C-alpha positions, 0 to 999 in steps of 0.5 A: 122399922125392923131390918134383918142384917146377919153380918159380922161386926166388931163389938167392944166387950167387957168379960166380967164375973164369967159373963159377957157384956157388949159396950159398943159396936161398930157397923157400916163405919159407925160406932154405936154405943150401947146404953143398955143390955135389955135381954140376954140368953144363951143357946147351943147350937150343936156343940156351940154355945151362942149368947144372944143379946138385945141391946140398945143405944139412944135411938135403936135396938140391936139383936147380937149374937156371940159365937163362943167357938169362933168368938165372932159377933153378928148383928142379926137385926136392927130396929130403928124408929122412922 
């Protein structure tokens, strides 16, 4: 089931070789360890660079957005079976 979330979340991140890599996210009091970055791309919204990530843990898929201007992570969508 696909759910629109659009909430600010905490994300544990690694910055390596000028790239951003999300490793875990905290949402609704629960920590989800990210096992795989399935896709990544970036866009400009005005003058702000946004990095988008499609990531997954062992059971869910998440769409994350990282705003480079305010350094804020947003969970945009969650897909889970069942």
